[in-house]
Kinemage of the C-alpha trace (Angstrom):
@kinemage 1
@onewidth
@group {chain A} dominant
@subgroup {mainchain}
@vectorlist {calphas} color= white
{ca met a 1} P 16.347 123.509 166.710
{ca ser a 2} L 15.673 124.566 163.226
{ca gly a 3} L 12.652 124.422 160.934
{ca asp a 4} L 9.333 124.580 160.629
{ca ala a 5} L 7.973 121.662 162.611
{ca ala a 6} L 6.212 122.946 165.801
{ca gly a 7} L 4.080 125.277 163.846
{ca gly a 8} L 6.372 127.943 163.786
{ca gly a 9} L 8.755 129.754 161.614
{ca asp a 10} L 11.933 131.420 161.769
{ca ala a 11} L 10.907 134.557 161.239
{ca gly a 12} L 11.907 136.879 164.056
{ca gly a 13} L 15.492 135.179 164.568
{ca ser a 14} L 14.681 132.949 167.219
{ca gln a 15} L 14.348 129.353 166.775
{ca ala a 16} L 10.385 126.972 166.900
{ca asp a 17} L 10.827 124.483 169.700
{ca val a 18} L 10.515 120.775 168.327
{ca phe a 19} L 9.316 117.999 170.591
{ca val a 20} L 8.766 114.482 170.671
{ca arg a 21} L 5.518 113.204 169.803
{ca ala a 22} L 2.734 112.625 172.322
{ca val a 23} L 3.945 109.764 174.418
{ca thr a 24} L 0.644 106.844 175.689
{ca pro a 25} L 0.439 106.098 179.129
{ca glu a 26} L 1.480 102.687 178.047
{ca gly a 27} L 4.319 104.608 176.208
{ca gly a 28} L 5.137 106.577 179.071
{ca his a 29} L 4.890 103.578 181.548
{ca lys a 30} L 7.404 101.997 179.958
{ca leu a 31} L 9.886 104.774 179.437
{ca ala a 32} L 9.655 105.053 183.059
{ca gln a 33} L 10.831 101.686 183.638
{ca ile a 34} L 13.819 101.701 180.832
{ca ala a 35} L 15.082 104.662 182.619
{ca arg a 36} L 14.669 103.065 186.416
{ca arg a 37} L 15.696 99.507 185.601
{ca ser a 38} L 18.162 99.858 182.233
{ca lys a 39} L 21.978 98.552 183.244
{ca gln a 40} L 22.386 100.934 179.724
{ca pro a 41} L 23.292 103.989 180.482
{ca ile a 42} L 22.291 105.298 176.863
{ca arg a 43} L 19.841 103.836 176.889
{ca met a 44} L 18.290 105.675 180.462
{ca arg a 45} L 19.154 108.401 179.267
{ca arg a 46} L 17.860 108.793 176.275
{ca ala a 47} L 14.219 107.346 178.477
{ca val a 48} L 14.862 110.977 180.317
{ca glu a 49} L 15.021 112.910 177.658
{ca val a 50} L 12.380 111.669 175.282
{ca met a 51} L 10.407 112.351 178.547
{ca ala a 52} L 11.414 115.233 179.238
{ca ser a 53} L 10.430 116.217 175.802
{ca ala a 54} L 6.759 114.717 175.826
{ca gln a 55} L 6.500 116.803 179.051
{ca his a 56} L 7.139 119.795 176.836
{ca gln a 57} L 10.666 120.463 178.665
{ca pro a 58} L 12.670 123.123 176.075
{ca val a 59} L 15.972 121.053 174.731
{ca gly a 60} L 17.561 123.959 177.053
{ca phe a 61} L 15.794 122.659 180.383
{ca ile a 62} L 16.730 118.676 178.936
{ca ala a 63} L 20.417 119.456 178.523
{ca lys a 64} L 20.792 121.006 182.144
{ca leu a 65} L 19.576 118.148 183.802
{ca met a 66} L 21.273 115.625 181.855
{ca gln a 67} L 24.161 117.612 182.066
{ca val a 68} L 25.304 118.090 178.644
{ca ser a 69} L 25.798 120.200 175.971
{ca glu a 70} L 22.310 121.738 173.686
{ca ser a 71} L 23.361 120.585 170.982
{ca ala a 72} L 24.070 116.714 172.284
{ca cys a 73} L 20.456 116.982 173.299
{ca gly a 74} L 19.105 117.606 170.056
{ca arg a 75} L 21.289 115.186 168.326
{ca val a 76} L 18.572 112.375 170.285
{ca phe a 77} L 16.293 113.715 168.694
{ca gly a 78} L 17.668 113.739 165.560
{ca glu a 79} L 18.317 117.543 165.562
{ca arg a 80} L 21.437 118.219 163.287
């Protein structure tokens, strides 16, 4: 999680929070369907992670929820 994507800089030594773009109601409904019905575990996990990020949950919380490391969770959102 680095950069100024959330509008905050990195001047204080802490990293800026980065979230996915806002999800439309239709998009949220589609993500919820994927999370509930997908037979592909990776697709289901990504849908849950995107929904949590759209709700402005921090990466640490999402990582704990999904039982993965923060770096693995961050890779879903394109962080390196």
